[in-house]
N, C-alpha and C positions, 0 to 999 in steps of 0.2 A: 221427835222422830225426824222433822223437818230440817233440823239445826245441822246435824251431822249429815244427813242423807244429802243434803246440798252441796256440802263439803267432798263428798265423793263425787257428785257429778262435775265440780270444780275441779277434781284431779283429772278427770276425763277431759274438761276445757283446756287445761294445763298440755296435757300431751297431745292432744288435737293442734293446739298453735304451735308446740315444738316440732310438729311433724311437718311443717312447711319450711324444710331445709333439705339441701342436696343428698346430705348424710344423716341419718337418725341420730340426735345426741347420746343416745343410749347404745348406740352400737360397739362404741368403744369407751374404754375409762383408762386411757393411758397417761393423764397427767397427775403428777403426785399431789397437787392442791386439792384433786377433787375428794379425798379423803376427808381432810380437815373441813374443807367448806361445807361438806354434807352432815359431818357429825357434830351437831352443836346440841344435842338435847341427851341427858342421862336417863330421862325417865319421868315419871309422872309429878315428881318433886322439883324437876326443872325443866319445864317445857321449853324454855328458850324463847327467843323473839319471834315476832311474826314475819312470816314470808310473804312478803308483800306482792311478789307476783302472783304467788297462790292467792291471796287474799282478793286480788284484783280478778282474778278468775270464778272465785266463789261469789263476787258482787255481781259479776256480769250473769251468773246464773240467776241470781236474785232477781236482776232486771227481766231477763227472760220471763221468769215466773209471774212477775208482777203483771206485764203487758200481756200475759194470757190469762190472768185471773181479774184483772180490773172491771171489766165488764161483766162477769159472771158468766153465765151459761154460754151467752153466745160467743165472747172471744175465746174461753175454754173449749169450745165445740169446734172452732176452725183450727186450734193448735193441735188438738187431738188427731186431727186430719194427717198431720205431719209426723207426729210423735208415734202413733199408733201403727201407720204403714211403711212409714220409712225402714224401721227396722226389720220387717220381714223381706224387705228388697235387698237390703244390706246383709242381712244372714245368708240369704240364698247366694248371692255372690262370692262370699267369703267360704261357702261350702264348697262350691265347685272347686274354688282355686285352693281350699285346704284339701281336697279330695284327690287332686293331682299331684300332690307332694309325695316322696318317698316316706314310706311307713304310716300314711295315713291311715291303713286298714288296721294295723294293730291299735293306733289310738281308737279308731271307732269301736273296734272289738272292746277293747278296756272298757269303754264307756258303756258298753250294752250289756256286758258281763254282771254287773251287780245287781241286785233285785229290783230292778227297774218297773218289773210289774204290779210290785206292792205299792210303789209309788203312783203308779198310774190309777189304782182304785181310788187313792186319796185326793185326787185332783180332777178337775173337770177336763174335757178333752182338748180344749184350745190351750190351756196352760200347759197339757201334757205335749202337745204338739210344737209348742214355740220352746218348752223347756229341751226337747227332744232335739229340734234344730238347731239350737243353741249349744248343746252339747257336741253334736255332730261336727259342729264349725271349731269350737275350742278342741278338741280331743283328735281331731284330725292333725292340726298343727302341734298338739303335743307329742303325738306318735312320730311327726317328722322330726320333732326336737331330740326325742329319745333316738331316734335313727342317726341323725348326725353327730351327737354326743357319744354314740355306741352304750347307752344305759338303759335300764328299764323306766318305764313310765313313772313307778313309784319313787324313783330315786331324783326326780326334777325338783323336789323342793315345793310341793303344791300345799303351800301355808295358807290355806283359806281363799275366800275370793279376791281379797286384795292382792296378796301375792300371787295368784294365778292371772288376773284380769292386768295389774299393772306391773307385773314382772316378767313372768313366765311367757306369756303370750307377746308383750311386745318385743321381747328378745326373740322369739322365733319370727316374728314379722319381720325384724332388722335383716335376718339372713335370707330373705327372698329376694327375687329381682322385683323392681318397682315397689321397694319397700315403703316408699315415701307415701305412694298412692293408698296402699293397703291400710297403712297405718292411721290416715287421715279417714278412712270409711269405718274403719274399725271404732274408733273414737267417736265418730260421728254416730255410729249405732250406740255406743254407751251414753252418750248425751241424751238422744231421742228417748232411749229408754228410760233412763233416769227421770227425765222433765215428766214423761207421760205417768209415771208413778207418783212423783211428788205433786203432781196436780190433784189428784184425788185426796189426799190427805188434808190438803191445806183449802181445797175449796169446801170440803166437809166442815170445816170450822170456822170458816168465813161464813158460810151460809147458815150455820145454825146461830152464830152470834149476830148476824143481820136480821134473821127471822125472830131472833129474842129481844133485839133492840132496834125495831125499824126506825124509830123518829131519831135516834141518838147515831146510830150506825148506817143504817139502810140508804137514808138520803145522801150520805156521804162516802159511799162505799170506795170511790176510787183513792180518797184520803185514806179511809181506814185501812183498805188493803195495802198502801205504801208504809205506813207507819207500823204495821203489825210485821212486814218483811223486813223493814229497817231495825225493828226489835231484835227478831230472829238472825238476822245478819250479825248484829252486835253479839248476840250469844254464840254464835258461831266462829267468832275470830279466836278463841283458844285451839279450836281445831286445826286452824290455818298456821300455828306455830310449828317450829321444827320438830317438836315433841308432840305434834298433834294426832299423829298416828294412835298413840297411845291413850288420847282422849276419845278419837273416834272408836276403838274397840271396846272401851268402858261403856259409852251410849250405846253401841252396838248389841252388847251382852245384856245390859239391864236395863234398855230404855223400850224397846217393843217387847218382845218374846211373851213371858206369862202375862205381862201387862195387857197386852193386845186379846189375848185369849178370856182373859177375864172381862173385859169391856165388851167383848163380842158375846159373853156368856148373859151379862147383865142387859145387855140391850135386846137380845132374842128372849130374854125372860120378861122384860118388860113390855114388850110386844105381844108376847103369846099368852103372858100369865095373868099381867096385870092390866093391860088395857084389853086383852082377848082377842082370840083368833076371830071370833064371829063378828066383832066390831071393826076389826081390821080388814075383814073380806067385805064388810058392808060398806067402809070407806073405799075399797077398790070397785065395787059394784056401782058407787056412786060417780065414779071418774070414769070408767071403762064401760060400764053398761051390762057387766057380766060378773058373778062371783067365780072366786075361784075353787077347783074342784077340791074332793075330800084329800086327795094326795098331798096338795100343799096344805091344807091346814093341819093333817098329822104331821107332816114334816116341820112345820113351824111349832107346833106344840110338844113334840116328842125326838123326831129323829135329830134334829139340830141339838139337842142337849146330850143325846146318847154319841153323835159324832164328837163332840167337844170333849166329853169325858173319855172318850177312846184316844183322842189325840193326846190329852193330859198326861193318859197310862204311858204314852211313848217318849215323853219328854226325859231326855237324860242330860241334867247339866253338865255344861261344859266349864271347866276351871278356865280363870281370866289369864292366869299365867301362859307365857309362851315359852319356847326354848330356849329363848336368848334373856327375857326378862321377868322378873318377878314382881309382881304387882304390890305394892305397900298395902296396909290395912287400910288407911282412910279412904282411897278410891273405891274399894270394894264395899265399905259401908256406906259411903255416898250412892253407889249403885243401888245396893237394896233399898236405900230410902227412896230413890227414884221410882224404883219398881212398886214399892209400896204406896206411893202418893199417888198413882193412877186408880187404884181399885178405890182409894178414899174417894177421890172425887167424884166417880162414878156412882159410889152407894149414897152420896149426898142427892142424887137426883131421884132416888128411890121413893115412892110414897109411902109413909110410914105404916099406914094400915096393910101393908104386904106383909109384913114381919112382926108386928106387935110392938109390945112395949121395949123390949130389947131392942128394935131397930130405933123407936123414936128416941131412946137414951144416946145411942151411937150416932146416929144423924146430928142431934144437938151439938155434941162435941167436935164432930167432924165439921160443922159448918161454921164453927166459931174460926177454924184454921182456914178454911176453903171458902170464900166467898162465890157469889153467883157472877162474877165477870167473867169466869172461864167456863166452857162446855155449856153454855146455857141454853139448852137446846128441847127443854120441855114444851111439847106442842100445846095451844091453850083450844083445846078438842072438849 
């Protein structure tokens, strides 16, 4: 996930740097060569050459991530003070600016009309507040775009988050007074939000591997983090090609999704049913001096699994094909292999006694293919 997610942050860095001009580059497209310069890929079968300016932006993202993670919790904690607080400040500034534009009320009403109450019941209050604030910022400006184009918001071409964040919203910013300033703070917002999110996933993997191999990796953490990020960056280079957008879409659909839900399910099962809620509560008591109440024990043992199953029933698989491009068969097959590989690695960590003879046989064959150099996070308790 860190491979393509950092590429999306790299897009934001690219736009942020491009905003340091008197006129935003995407304000107009009146040169004939622009069409031929930008159209250099026909799809997954022909990704084209690496766009080095974008590759450099993605490299800058990995450098920022490295210096935020190389010292562990100490360096990450300092970085989070910026990446967690700055987005709220920028969102509030953009909200006041967007709300002052003509048609902003129509955009906000459009945003609040869907069944957002149902979504609120499935998220925490903080996530709801952040999503609501970000939605108000975006749709206030979309209402303004619909106003100046004299069309409905449905006709603006909202083709998913990339199209919304990197096409429609920048175009709307370009029509405002002081567009350069608003563009800089908007893409600075995206960069800080993206970095804050990528810290968590990478820190979890780095900490797990260093805890599993303290002699080999723990004592050389700075070197290990650097080598790991260089490896991920090299894997991310295909996403910086002229056809990299197709690759990002493939990873976005088949990378996290179902695999993350399965990993969360197995993780919760390992703590609650295999290790035991009582033993887990005893560990918390040894660290904090008190045991969790019955509410937490019931939640860990039962409620989590009910909610996960409920979320799975709401999954509606979205086809990978877009309006303008039909993916060939081989990327879709690769995507399903990627999705299925994550549960296989996770099942390799489950103790055989939890599922009997079938699990022993399955775990034996899985272990042949997936060695314990990845995600070795079994605590020695």
